[in-house]
N, C-alpha and C positions, 0 to 999 in steps of 0.2 A: 421552405415551402414555396411552391411555384406561385407566380403572380398571375392573377386571372386576366391581366391586361398585357401580358408579355408580347402578344402578337400585334398590338395596336401600332407600334412604331414601324415595324417592317411592312405591315399591310398598308399603312398610310403612305410610306415612302414609295412602295410599288405602285399604288394608285396614282400618286402625284407624278411619278415619272411617266406613266402612260398618258396622264392628262396633259403634261407638258408638251407632248408630241401631237396631241389632239385637242387643243384647248378651244372647243367650239360646243355649241348647245346640243347639236345632234349627238355627238359622241357622249357627252355627259348624260343625256337622257337615256341613251342606249345602255349606259353602265351605272345608272342610278341605283339599281338594286345592290350592286357591289359596293357603292359608296355608303348606302344605308346600312348594310349588314356588316361591313368591315371597318368603317370609319365612324359613321354617325352614332349608331346604337352603342358600340363600345365606349365612345367618347362620352355619351350621355350617362352611361353607367359609371364611368370613372369620375365624372363630375359629381355624381351623387355620393360615391364612396369617399372621395376626397373632401366633399363638403361636410360629411359627418366627422371625419378626422379633424378638419380645420375648426369646426365648431367646438370640439373638445379642447383644442389648443388655445383658442382665443376666448371662448366663452361668449362670443357674439353671434347673432343670427347671420346665416350665410345664404347668399343667392348665387345661382350658377348661370352661365351663359356659354353656349357653343356658337361661335361666330359662323355666319352664313358663308357658304363657298362662293357666292356670287360677288363679283367686283362691282363697284360703282364706277362706271366708265363715262359718266356724263361729262366730266371735265378733264378727261385723260386722253392723251394721244394713243395710248395703248388700249385697244378695244377688245383684247382677249377677255372673255366673260367670267373666268373662274380664277380664284386664288390658288397658288401652288403651296398652300400650307393648311394646317389644321390648328386652330387656336381655341383655347379654352380659358374662361375667366371665372373666378370666384370673387365676390365682393362681400366684405364683412361690414355690417351696419354697426358703427360704433356709437350711434346716437348723436353724432355731431353733424357738421355741415356736409361732409363729403365721405363716402365709403372708401375703404381701403381696397386695393385690387391685388389679387394673387393670380399668377398667370402660368400657363403651360402652352408652349408652342412647338409644333413639329413642322419643319420645312424640309426641302430637298437638301439643304446644306447646313441646317442647324437643328438642335433640340435644346430648348431653354426653359428653365423654370425660374420665376422671379416674383417680385412683389414690390408694392409701393404705391405712389400716386403718380400716374402717367401725365397728369396735368393739374396744377393747382387751380381751383376755381378762384374767382376774384377775391373773396373774403379770406379764403384759405391762404392765398398768396400774401396778403397783408399780414395775416397772423404768423405765417412762416418767417417773413422778414423781421417782424418785431421779436420773434422768439430767438432767432439766430443772431440778432444784434446783441443779445445778452448772453448770460452763462449757458443757455441751452445750445448755443452754437458749438461750443467745445464738446458737448456730449454727442452731438451728431458726428463730429469729426472722429471721435473715438469709435463710435459704432461702425462708421463706414470703413475705417482703417481695419477694424476687426473682421468685417466681412471680406475685405480685399485680401486679408491674410488667409482666409478660408477658400480663396479662389473665386470669389464673386466678382462679376463685372459691374461696375457702377456707371450708370449713364452720365455723360458729361453735362455741365451747366449749359443752358441754352443761350444766355446773354453774354456778349463779349465784354460789356462794361458793367460796373456796379451801378445799380439804379439809384437815382436821387431819392431821399436826401442823404444817403450814406456816403462816407468818404471812400475815395478810390483805393486808398491803402488800408481799408478796414480789415482787421485780422480775420474776419469770416467772409472775405470778398467772394470766394468761390461758392459758398453757400448762398450768399445774397444774389448771385447771378443765376440761381436756379429758378425754373418755373415748373419743375417736377423733381421727383426723387424716386428712383427705383434701383433695385439691385438684382442681378441675374446670375444664375449658375448655368453654364453651358456644358453639354455632354456630348460624347461620342456615342454612337449607337451601341457599341459593345459595353459601354458603362451603364446602360439604362435598360437592362433586361427586366427590371421590376419597377414600372412607373409608379405604382401605388406607394411603395416604400420610399422611392426617391422624392415624390411630392411631399410626403409626411416629413422626411428628413430636412428638405430644403425649407419648407414652411416653418418648421421648428427653429431652424437657424436664423430665419428672417424675423422671428417674433420680437427680439429686442428692438430692432429698427421700427417695426410696425407699431409696437407699443409706444415708442417715442413719438412717432407721427400721430398716433391716436390722441396723445395728450394735447396736440395743437388744434384738434378739430372741434 
């Protein structure tokens, strides 16, 4: 069965390539109807469809977000006004301190689906360190190794050193050096003719990791 969103990626890539050559407000406003009809509205519909599927997988309430095309240029030397990507976010409210994030990104040189916590909030970070200091650390290692064997890209730890008061040679040093944890599946355009099915498949494969994270929140 054909995917209702099969044209979203090629349409997005075509628009972004044109935007790359004309990244200014006048051009974008002149082509806003194209952005709305070919990118924004299909992305919003995909967000709704995937939210329904994700709700069935997790059993948690799901919120959606389509990121704005406008860049925040206030503190950037690059003053081009628009992003050259289309990013979507689903958050599942686990009833804990911090919602889990599920992502879909389309750029000129990447297509990625992923999930996790892009940044631990203060108390979540303390809970994370306390958990991986104990037996839960080995469980996360196992889950991450399993995802890597399925072709997932795991974001690297942010800290160079193990934070105090943990020992430098702690068996879970790599986990303790984390301030976030996310896993990503990268695709070629030819591999992703059916975004709806791909999102459901990747989200299902991420569920063991997300369930483990959920237990910390």
